C-alpha positions as a Markdown table, in Angstrom:
| # | Residue | x | y | z |
|---|---|---|---|---|
| 1 | Met | -18.7 | -4.9 | 19.2 |
| 2 | Lys | -17.5 | -1.5 | 19.5 |
| 3 | Ile | -14.3 | -1.2 | 17.9 |
| 4 | Ala | -12.3 | 2.0 | 16.7 |
| 5 | His | -9.6 | 2.1 | 13.8 |
| 6 | Val | -6.6 | 4.9 | 13.7 |
| 7 | Thr | -5.2 | 5.8 | 11.0 |
| 8 | Leu | -2.9 | 9.0 | 9.9 |
| 9 | Arg | -4.9 | 9.4 | 6.4 |
| 10 | Phe | -9.0 | 8.1 | 5.5 |
| 11 | Asp | -10.8 | 8.4 | 2.2 |
| 12 | Ala | -7.9 | 9.2 | 0.4 |
| 13 | Pro | -5.2 | 6.8 | -2.2 |
| 14 | Gly | -3.1 | 4.3 | -0.3 |
| 15 | Gly | -2.5 | 1.2 | 0.1 |
| 16 | Val | -2.4 | 1.8 | 3.8 |
| 17 | Glu | -5.6 | 3.5 | 3.6 |
| 18 | Thr | -7.0 | 1.4 | 0.9 |
| 19 | Asn | -6.8 | -1.6 | 3.8 |
| 20 | Val | -8.7 | 0.1 | 6.1 |
| 21 | Arg | -11.4 | 1.7 | 3.9 |
| 22 | Glu | -11.9 | -2.0 | 3.0 |
| 23 | Val | -11.6 | -3.4 | 6.1 |
| 24 | Thr | -14.0 | -1.3 | 7.5 |
| 25 | Arg | -16.8 | -1.2 | 5.7 |
| 26 | Arg | -17.5 | -4.6 | 5.3 |
| 27 | Leu | -17.3 | -4.9 | 8.9 |
| 28 | Arg | -19.4 | -2.2 | 9.5 |
| 29 | Ala | -21.8 | -4.2 | 7.3 |
| 30 | Ala | -21.2 | -7.6 | 8.9 |
| 31 | Gly | -23.0 | -5.7 | 12.0 |
| 32 | Glu | -19.6 | -3.8 | 14.0 |
| 33 | Glu | -20.0 | -0.8 | 15.7 |
| 34 | Val | -17.0 | 0.4 | 14.0 |
| 35 | Glu | -15.4 | 4.0 | 13.5 |
| 36 | Val | -12.1 | 5.9 | 12.1 |
| 37 | Phe | -10.1 | 8.6 | 13.5 |
| 38 | Ala | -8.0 | 9.8 | 11.0 |
| 39 | Ser | -5.9 | 13.2 | 10.8 |
| 40 | Asp | -6.9 | 15.4 | 8.0 |
| 41 | Leu | -3.9 | 15.2 | 6.4 |
| 42 | Phe | -5.0 | 13.7 | 2.4 |
| 43 | Asp | -1.6 | 13.9 | 1.4 |
| 44 | Glu | 1.8 | 13.1 | 2.9 |
| 45 | Gly | 4.1 | 13.8 | 0.2 |
| 46 | Arg | 2.5 | 17.3 | -0.6 |
| 47 | Trp | 1.5 | 17.3 | 3.7 |
| 48 | Glu | -1.9 | 18.5 | 2.2 |
| 49 | Arg | -4.4 | 19.6 | 5.0 |
| 50 | Arg | -8.1 | 19.5 | 3.9 |
| 51 | Asp | -11.0 | 20.7 | 6.2 |
| 52 | Arg | -14.6 | 19.6 | 4.1 |
| 53 | Tyr | -14.1 | 15.4 | 4.6 |
| 54 | Ala | -17.7 | 13.6 | 5.0 |
| 55 | Pro | -18.6 | 12.9 | 8.2 |
| 56 | Met | -19.5 | 9.4 | 6.8 |
| 57 | Val | -17.9 | 7.6 | 4.7 |
| 58 | Asp | -18.7 | 4.1 | 3.6 |
| 59 | Gly | -21.9 | 3.8 | 5.9 |
| 60 | Val | -18.5 | 4.2 | 8.2 |
| 61 | Pro | -18.8 | 7.5 | 10.9 |
| 62 | Val | -15.4 | 8.9 | 10.0 |
| 63 | His | -13.5 | 11.1 | 13.4 |
| 64 | Arg | -11.1 | 14.3 | 12.3 |
| 65 | Phe | -7.9 | 15.7 | 14.2 |
| 66 | Pro | -5.8 | 18.2 | 13.3 |
| 67 | Val | -2.1 | 16.6 | 12.7 |
| 68 | His | 1.7 | 18.0 | 13.9 |
| 69 | Lys | 4.0 | 17.4 | 10.9 |
| 70 | Arg | 6.2 | 16.4 | 13.6 |
| 71 | Leu | 8.3 | 16.6 | 17.1 |
| 72 | Ile | 11.7 | 15.3 | 16.1 |
| 73 | Pro | 13.1 | 16.5 | 12.6 |
| 74 | Gly | 13.8 | 14.2 | 10.2 |
| 75 | Leu | 12.0 | 11.4 | 11.2 |
| 76 | Thr | 8.2 | 10.2 | 10.9 |
| 77 | Met | 6.3 | 11.5 | 13.2 |
| 78 | Pro | 3.5 | 13.4 | 13.5 |
| 79 | Met | 0.6 | 13.0 | 16.0 |
| 80 | Met | -2.7 | 14.1 | 16.1 |
| 81 | Val | -4.3 | 17.0 | 18.2 |
| 82 | Gly | -7.2 | 15.2 | 20.7 |
| 83 | Leu | -6.7 | 11.8 | 20.2 |
| 84 | Val | -6.1 | 10.8 | 23.3 |
| 85 | Asp | -9.3 | 12.4 | 24.7 |
| 86 | Ala | -11.1 | 11.6 | 21.7 |
| 87 | Leu | -10.5 | 7.9 | 21.2 |
| 88 | Ala | -10.3 | 7.6 | 25.6 |
| 89 | Glu | -14.0 | 8.6 | 25.2 |
| 90 | Ser | -14.9 | 6.3 | 22.4 |
| 91 | Gly | -16.5 | 3.8 | 24.7 |
| 92 | Ala | -14.0 | 1.4 | 22.1 |
| 93 | Asp | -14.1 | -2.6 | 22.7 |
| 94 | Val | -10.5 | -3.1 | 21.1 |
| 95 | Ile | -9.0 | -0.3 | 19.9 |
| 96 | His | -6.4 | -1.2 | 16.0 |
| 97 | Ala | -3.8 | 1.1 | 14.8 |
| 98 | His | -1.9 | 1.2 | 11.9 |
| 99 | Ser | 1.7 | 1.9 | 10.4 |
| 100 | His | 4.7 | 2.3 | 12.1 |
| 101 | Arg | 6.9 | 5.0 | 13.1 |
| 102 | Tyr | 4.4 | 7.5 | 13.4 |
| 103 | Gly | 2.7 | 8.7 | 16.6 |
| 104 | His | -1.0 | 8.2 | 16.5 |
| 105 | Val | 0.7 | 4.9 | 17.2 |
| 106 | Leu | 1.5 | 6.2 | 20.7 |
| 107 | Gln | -1.0 | 7.9 | 20.9 |
| 108 | Ala | -3.4 | 5.0 | 20.9 |
| 109 | Ala | -1.0 | 2.3 | 22.7 |
| 110 | Ala | -1.0 | 4.8 | 25.4 |
| 111 | Val | -4.8 | 5.4 | 25.3 |
| 112 | Ala | -5.1 | 1.3 | 25.4 |
| 113 | Glu | -2.8 | 1.0 | 28.9 |
| 114 | Arg | -4.6 | 3.1 | 30.5 |
| 115 | Leu | -8.3 | 2.3 | 29.9 |
| 116 | Gly | -7.1 | -1.6 | 29.7 |
| 117 | Ile | -8.4 | -1.7 | 26.6 |
| 118 | Pro | -7.3 | -4.0 | 23.6 |
| 119 | Leu | -5.2 | -3.3 | 21.4 |
| 120 | Val | -3.9 | -4.2 | 18.0 |
| 121 | Val | -1.7 | -2.5 | 16.1 |
| 122 | Ser | -0.9 | -2.9 | 12.0 |
| 123 | Pro | 3.0 | -1.8 | 11.2 |
| 124 | His | 2.7 | -1.9 | 7.3 |
| 125 | Tyr | 6.1 | -2.0 | 7.7 |
| 126 | His | 9.0 | -0.7 | 5.6 |
| 127 | Pro | 12.3 | -0.4 | 6.7 |
| 128 | Ala | 14.9 | 2.4 | 5.7 |
| 129 | Asn | 15.3 | 3.4 | 2.0 |
| 130 | Arg | 18.9 | 2.1 | 1.0 |
| 131 | Asp | 20.0 | 5.5 | 0.2 |
| 132 | Glu | 19.1 | 7.0 | 3.6 |
| 133 | Pro | 22.2 | 8.4 | 5.6 |
| 134 | Pro | 24.1 | 6.2 | 7.9 |
| 135 | Ile | 22.9 | 8.4 | 10.6 |
| 136 | Lys | 19.5 | 8.4 | 9.9 |
| 137 | Arg | 19.5 | 4.9 | 9.2 |
| 138 | Gly | 20.3 | 4.6 | 12.8 |
| 139 | Leu | 18.0 | 6.4 | 14.1 |
| 140 | Leu | 15.2 | 5.1 | 12.3 |
| 141 | Arg | 16.0 | 1.8 | 14.2 |
| 142 | Met | 15.5 | 3.6 | 17.8 |
| 143 | Gln | 12.4 | 4.2 | 16.3 |
| 144 | Asp | 11.6 | 0.6 | 15.5 |
| 145 | Val | 13.4 | -0.4 | 18.8 |
| 146 | Gly | 11.4 | 2.1 | 20.6 |
| 147 | Phe | 8.3 | 1.2 | 19.4 |
| 148 | Gly | 8.9 | -2.3 | 19.8 |
| 149 | Met | 9.4 | -2.3 | 23.4 |
| 150 | Thr | 6.7 | 0.3 | 24.2 |
| 151 | Ala | 3.1 | -0.2 | 21.8 |
| 152 | Tyr | 3.9 | -3.9 | 20.4 |
| 153 | Arg | 4.6 | -4.6 | 23.3 |
| 154 | Leu | 1.7 | -3.5 | 25.3 |
| 155 | Ala | -0.3 | -4.9 | 21.9 |
| 156 | Arg | -3.1 | -7.8 | 22.3 |
| 157 | Ala | -2.3 | -8.3 | 18.6 |
| 158 | Leu | 0.2 | -7.5 | 15.4 |
| 159 | Ile | -1.2 | -8.0 | 11.9 |
| 160 | Val | 1.7 | -8.4 | 8.9 |
| 161 | Gln | 0.9 | -9.3 | 5.6 |
| 162 | Thr | 2.9 | -11.6 | 4.5 |
| 163 | Pro | 5.8 | -13.8 | 6.5 |
| 164 | Arg | 8.5 | -11.2 | 5.3 |
| 165 | Glu | 6.9 | -8.9 | 6.5 |
| 166 | Gly | 6.1 | -11.0 | 10.3 |
| 167 | Arg | 10.2 | -11.8 | 9.9 |
| 168 | Leu | 11.6 | -7.8 | 10.0 |
| 169 | Val | 8.8 | -6.9 | 12.6 |
| 170 | Gly | 9.6 | -9.7 | 14.5 |
| 171 | Glu | 13.4 | -8.1 | 14.5 |
| 172 | Phe | 12.3 | -5.9 | 17.3 |
| 173 | Ala | 8.8 | -6.9 | 18.3 |
| 174 | Pro | 7.0 | -10.2 | 19.5 |
| 175 | Ser | 6.7 | -12.8 | 17.4 |
| 176 | Ser | 4.6 | -14.9 | 19.0 |
| 177 | Lys | 2.0 | -11.7 | 18.9 |
| 178 | Met | 2.0 | -12.1 | 14.6 |
| 179 | Arg | -0.8 | -12.7 | 13.1 |
| 180 | Thr | -0.8 | -13.0 | 9.6 |
| 181 | Ile | -3.6 | -11.4 | 7.6 |
| 182 | Pro | -3.1 | -10.6 | 3.7 |
| 183 | Pro | -5.5 | -8.1 | 1.9 |
| 184 | Gly | -7.9 | -9.3 | -0.3 |
| 185 | Ile | -9.8 | -7.7 | -3.5 |
| 186 | Asp | -13.0 | -6.4 | -4.2 |
| 187 | Leu | -13.0 | -9.7 | -7.2 |
| 188 | Ala | -17.5 | -8.4 | -8.0 |
| 189 | Ser | -15.8 | -5.6 | -9.3 |
| 190 | Trp | -13.8 | -6.4 | -11.6 |
| 191 | Asp | -16.0 | -9.9 | -12.7 |
| 192 | Ser | -18.2 | -7.1 | -15.1 |
| 193 | Pro | -15.1 | -6.4 | -17.8 |
| 194 | Ala | -17.8 | -4.3 | -20.0 |
| 195 | Ser | -18.6 | -1.5 | -17.5 |
| 196 | Asp | -15.0 | -0.6 | -17.7 |
| 197 | Arg | -14.2 | 2.8 | -19.2 |
| 198 | Ser | -11.4 | 5.0 | -20.2 |
| 199 | Glu | -13.0 | 6.4 | -23.1 |
| 200 | Gly | -11.6 | 10.3 | -22.3 |
| 201 | Leu | -7.2 | 10.0 | -21.3 |
| 202 | Asp | -6.2 | 9.4 | -24.6 |
| 203 | Leu | -4.4 | 5.7 | -23.9 |
| 204 | Pro | -1.5 | 4.6 | -25.9 |
| 205 | Ala | -1.6 | 1.2 | -27.6 |
| 206 | Gly | 0.3 | -1.4 | -26.0 |
| 207 | Tyr | 1.7 | 0.6 | -23.1 |
| 208 | Leu | 3.3 | -0.6 | -20.1 |
| 209 | Leu | 1.8 | 0.4 | -16.2 |
| 210 | Phe | 2.9 | 1.9 | -13.5 |
| 211 | Val | 0.7 | 2.4 | -10.6 |
| 212 | Gly | 1.4 | 4.1 | -7.4 |
| 213 | Arg | 3.1 | 6.8 | -6.1 |
| 214 | Ile | 4.9 | 9.2 | -7.7 |
| 215 | Ala | 7.7 | 8.6 | -5.4 |
| 216 | Pro | 11.5 | 8.8 | -4.8 |
| 217 | Asn | 11.1 | 4.9 | -3.6 |
| 218 | Lys | 9.4 | 3.2 | -6.0 |
| 219 | Gly | 12.0 | 2.5 | -8.5 |
| 220 | Leu | 11.2 | 4.8 | -11.2 |
| 221 | Gly | 14.3 | 6.1 | -12.0 |
| 222 | Phe | 15.7 | 2.7 | -12.8 |
| 223 | Leu | 12.1 | 1.9 | -14.9 |
| 224 | Val | 13.2 | 4.7 | -17.1 |
| 225 | Glu | 16.4 | 3.3 | -17.9 |
| 226 | Ala | 15.3 | -0.1 | -18.3 |
| 227 | Leu | 13.2 | 1.5 | -20.9 |
| 228 | Ala | 15.5 | 3.5 | -22.7 |
| 229 | Arg | 17.6 | -0.3 | -22.6 |
| 230 | Leu | 14.9 | -1.4 | -25.0 |
| 231 | Pro | 16.0 | -1.0 | -29.2 |
| 232 | Pro | 13.7 | 2.0 | -30.4 |
| 233 | Ala | 11.7 | 0.2 | -32.5 |
| 234 | Asp | 10.5 | -2.1 | -29.3 |
| 235 | Arg | 10.4 | 0.6 | -26.8 |
| 236 | Pro | 6.6 | 1.2 | -25.7 |
| 237 | Pro | 4.6 | 4.2 | -24.3 |
| 238 | Leu | 4.9 | 3.8 | -20.2 |
| 239 | Val | 1.8 | 5.1 | -18.7 |
| 240 | Leu | 2.4 | 6.3 | -14.9 |
| 241 | Met | -0.7 | 6.6 | -12.2 |
| 242 | Gly | -0.6 | 8.2 | -9.2 |
| 243 | Arg | 0.0 | 11.9 | -7.8 |
| 244 | Asp | 2.9 | 13.0 | -6.9 |
| 245 | Trp | 5.2 | 12.9 | -4.3 |
| 246 | Gly | 7.8 | 15.7 | -5.6 |
| 247 | Glu | 9.4 | 12.9 | -8.2 |
| 248 | Arg | 7.8 | 13.7 | -11.2 |
| 249 | Ala | 10.3 | 16.9 | -12.4 |
| 250 | Arg | 13.1 | 14.1 | -12.0 |
| 251 | Ile | 11.9 | 11.5 | -13.8 |
| 252 | Glu | 10.6 | 13.9 | -17.0 |
| 253 | Ser | 14.4 | 15.3 | -16.8 |
| 254 | Leu | 15.6 | 12.2 | -16.6 |
| 255 | Ala | 13.6 | 11.1 | -19.6 |
| 256 | Arg | 14.8 | 13.8 | -21.7 |
| 257 | Asp | 18.0 | 13.2 | -20.6 |
| 258 | Arg | 17.7 | 9.6 | -21.7 |
| 259 | Gly | 15.9 | 10.2 | -24.8 |
| 260 | Val | 12.4 | 8.8 | -23.6 |
| 261 | Leu | 10.1 | 11.6 | -22.0 |
| 262 | Asp | 8.0 | 11.2 | -25.9 |
| 263 | Arg | 7.4 | 7.3 | -24.6 |
| 264 | Leu | 6.2 | 8.9 | -20.5 |
| 265 | Arg | 2.6 | 10.0 | -20.1 |
| 266 | Phe | 1.5 | 10.9 | -16.4 |
| 267 | Leu | -2.1 | 10.1 | -15.2 |
| 268 | Asp | -2.5 | 11.5 | -11.6 |
| 269 | His | -4.5 | 10.0 | -9.2 |
| 270 | Val | -7.5 | 8.4 | -11.0 |
| 271 | Ala | -10.6 | 8.7 | -9.2 |
| 272 | Glu | -13.2 | 6.8 | -10.8 |
| 273 | Pro | -13.5 | 3.0 | -10.4 |
| 274 | Ala | -14.1 | 2.1 | -13.8 |
| 275 | Thr | -12.0 | 4.1 | -14.9 |
| 276 | Tyr | -9.4 | 2.9 | -12.7 |
| 277 | Arg | -9.5 | -0.2 | -13.5 |
| 278 | Ala | -10.0 | -0.3 | -17.7 |
| 279 | Val | -6.6 | 1.1 | -17.2 |
| 280 | Ile | -5.3 | -1.4 | -15.4 |
| 281 | Arg | -6.7 | -3.7 | -18.0 |
| 282 | Gly | -5.6 | -2.3 | -21.2 |
| 283 | Ala | -1.9 | -2.7 | -20.0 |
| 284 | Ser | 0.1 | -4.7 | -22.3 |
| 285 | Ala | 2.3 | -5.6 | -18.9 |
| 286 | Phe | 1.9 | -3.8 | -15.4 |
| 287 | Val | 5.5 | -3.3 | -13.7 |
| 288 | Leu | 6.5 | -1.8 | -10.3 |
| 289 | Pro | 10.0 | -1.0 | -10.0 |
| 290 | Ser | 9.8 | 0.4 | -6.5 |
| 291 | Glu | 12.6 | -0.5 | -3.5 |
| 292 | Trp | 10.0 | -2.5 | -1.0 |
| 293 | Glu | 6.0 | -2.9 | -1.3 |
| 294 | Ala | 4.8 | -4.5 | 2.7 |
| 295 | Phe | 2.5 | -6.4 | -0.1 |
| 296 | Gly | 1.4 | -4.9 | -3.1 |
| 297 | Leu | -2.5 | -4.3 | -3.3 |
| 298 | Val | -1.5 | -3.5 | -6.6 |
| 299 | Leu | -0.3 | -6.3 | -7.5 |
| 300 | Leu | -3.6 | -8.5 | -7.1 |
| 301 | Glu | -5.3 | -5.8 | -9.2 |
| 302 | Ala | -3.3 | -6.8 | -12.8 |
| 303 | Met | -3.5 | -10.5 | -11.6 |
| 304 | Val | -7.2 | -10.7 | -12.0 |
| 305 | Ala | -7.0 | -7.9 | -14.6 |
| 306 | Gly | -5.6 | -10.6 | -16.6 |
| 307 | Val | -2.5 | -8.9 | -17.4 |
| 308 | Pro | 1.5 | -9.8 | -16.9 |
| 309 | Ile | 3.8 | -8.9 | -14.0 |
| 310 | Val | 7.2 | -7.5 | -13.8 |
| 311 | Ala | 8.0 | -6.8 | -10.3 |
| 312 | Ser | 11.1 | -5.8 | -8.1 |
| 313 | Ala | 11.9 | -8.9 | -5.6 |
| 314 | Val | 11.3 | -6.9 | -2.6 |
| 315 | Gly | 9.5 | -7.0 | 1.3 |
| 316 | Gly | 5.7 | -9.3 | 0.4 |
| 317 | Val | 6.1 | -8.6 | -2.9 |
| 318 | Pro | 8.4 | -12.5 | -3.6 |
| 319 | Asp | 5.5 | -13.5 | -1.6 |
| 320 | Val | 2.4 | -12.4 | -3.5 |
| 321 | Leu | 3.8 | -13.3 | -7.2 |
| 322 | Glu | 4.5 | -16.5 | -5.5 |
| 323 | Ser | 8.7 | -16.5 | -5.3 |
| 324 | Gly | 7.5 | -15.8 | -9.3 |
| 325 | Arg | 5.2 | -18.3 | -10.4 |
| 326 | Leu | 2.9 | -15.7 | -10.7 |
| 327 | Gly | 4.6 | -12.5 | -12.6 |
| 328 | Arg | 8.3 | -12.2 | -13.1 |
| 329 | Leu | 10.5 | -11.1 | -10.7 |
| 330 | Val | 13.5 | -8.6 | -10.9 |
| 331 | Pro | 16.9 | -7.4 | -8.9 |
| 332 | Tyr | 15.4 | -4.1 | -7.0 |
| 333 | Gly | 18.0 | -0.9 | -9.0 |
| 334 | Asp | 18.8 | -3.8 | -11.8 |
| 335 | Ala | 18.0 | -1.3 | -15.3 |
| 336 | Thr | 19.5 | -4.3 | -17.4 |
| 337 | Ala | 17.7 | -7.1 | -15.9 |
| 338 | Leu | 14.3 | -5.1 | -15.4 |
| 339 | Ala | 14.8 | -4.5 | -19.4 |
| 340 | Thr | 15.5 | -7.7 | -20.1 |
| 341 | Ala | 12.3 | -8.8 | -18.4 |
| 342 | Leu | 10.3 | -6.4 | -19.6 |
| 343 | Arg | 10.9 | -7.3 | -23.1 |
| 344 | Glu | 10.5 | -11.2 | -22.4 |
| 345 | Thr | 7.1 | -10.2 | -21.4 |
| 346 | Leu | 6.2 | -8.2 | -23.9 |
| 347 | Arg | 6.8 | -11.1 | -26.2 |
| 348 | Asp | 3.8 | -13.0 | -24.8 |
| 349 | Gly | 5.4 | -16.0 | -24.8 |
| 350 | Pro | 4.3 | -19.3 | -24.0 |
| 351 | Thr | 6.1 | -18.8 | -19.7 |
| 352 | Val | 4.5 | -15.3 | -19.9 |
| 353 | Arg | 0.9 | -17.0 | -21.1 |
| 354 | Glu | 1.4 | -19.9 | -18.0 |
| 355 | Arg | 1.8 | -16.9 | -15.8 |
| 356 | Val | -0.8 | -14.9 | -16.1 |
| 357 | Ala | -3.3 | -17.8 | -15.9 |
| 358 | Glu | -2.2 | -19.2 | -13.5 |
| 359 | Ala | -2.0 | -15.9 | -11.1 |
| 360 | Thr | -5.7 | -15.2 | -12.7 |
| 361 | Arg | -6.7 | -18.7 | -10.6 |
| 362 | Arg | -4.7 | -17.6 | -7.3 |
| 363 | Val | -6.3 | -14.2 | -7.3 |
| 364 | Arg | -9.2 | -16.0 | -6.1 |
| 365 | Gly | -8.2 | -16.3 | -2.9 |
| 366 | Tyr | -7.8 | -13.0 | -1.9 |
| 367 | Asp | -11.6 | -10.9 | -1.5 |
| 368 | Trp | -11.4 | -8.8 | 1.4 |
| 369 | Ala | -15.1 | -10.6 | 3.0 |
| 370 | Glu | -12.1 | -12.8 | 4.2 |
| 371 | Thr | -9.9 | -10.9 | 5.1 |
| 372 | Ala | -12.5 | -8.8 | 6.9 |
| 373 | Glu | -13.9 | -11.8 | 8.5 |
| 374 | Arg | -10.9 | -12.3 | 9.5 |
| 375 | His | -10.2 | -9.6 | 11.5 |
| 376 | Arg | -13.4 | -9.5 | 13.3 |
| 377 | Ala | -11.9 | -13.5 | 14.9 |
| 378 | Leu | -9.8 | -11.5 | 15.9 |
| 379 | Tyr | -11.0 | -8.2 | 17.6 |
| 380 | Arg | -13.2 | -11.6 | 19.2 |
| 381 | Glu | -10.3 | -13.6 | 19.8 |
| 382 | Val | -8.1 | -10.0 | 21.9 |
| 383 | Val | -11.0 | -9.5 | 23.9 |
| 384 | Arg | -11.7 | -12.7 | 25.4 |
| 385 | Ile | -7.5 | -12.9 | 26.6 |
């Protein structure tokens, strides 16, 4: 079976990007003929395009296309130049498009409809940010409905990562097409802690850790506020690991105003897997204060590393953390509640240890091999329909 995965970015940091890479390489290893169709964009926040990419990644052929930034000012609609013709000539038995409100999903749907190729879409859904003005929220909702009436109507299946995502997408897309397939984690790579080293990073002792884009929707301002509300004697260092999407200067300014700038350490993106794992293993607690996470792959990494978790109760996070059984949940944007949760978590009492122990057990149920196999079974299903 020949499967074409279509995504905006590939071989780049990000949850969608990790999902596509892990699934495609395992499908390829299982004998499926898989190819990835992606743009030349590396960093969407900085709109950083590159012209030197490997033609294959983990044994998977990758086709790159120039990308136009916007069709509609203020809305996210990048379009890939040449994608339609390439997909039409690919000979794919299944087209699998990733993300929501992106032009390449509509391009993939157009090819699928014209040639009668089964289409699968993974929306990786993200609602409008809470601080968006009403006009833009309305436009984004119009996009939701538009995708529901076009690409999602044509799709044979829609893959969501959690039941919560399924309910939200079901507001504008056919619920009967939903398939819940959670992402996974490479458990084998985490089972050898002795090989993970963070030498050279000079990390502070007892640090809190955030992992992800340094972006406005990650709630980092509230995290800084929460840090400032901890007693100075109990205020741990905060390490932030991830690429800057234009938010670092604001966070540093806020931290300076709150008197905690000396507690912050920015690591940028850490590409070396062993170093990345070591940074997570060394944390005293992991914190994810985001406004929204469709799933939160980093939660699985903290779970497998045995690090206690504090996270916003948003999106798919309560599903992953089983309504608080596997980590402490707090309301998004409540700096006082976040400070209280951090203080209690850092005390490492019996409840915290129970959560960590249960999380390390439950995370064994997530494995990219199982995720890839469920995708493979779905492709066979839609081809037979």
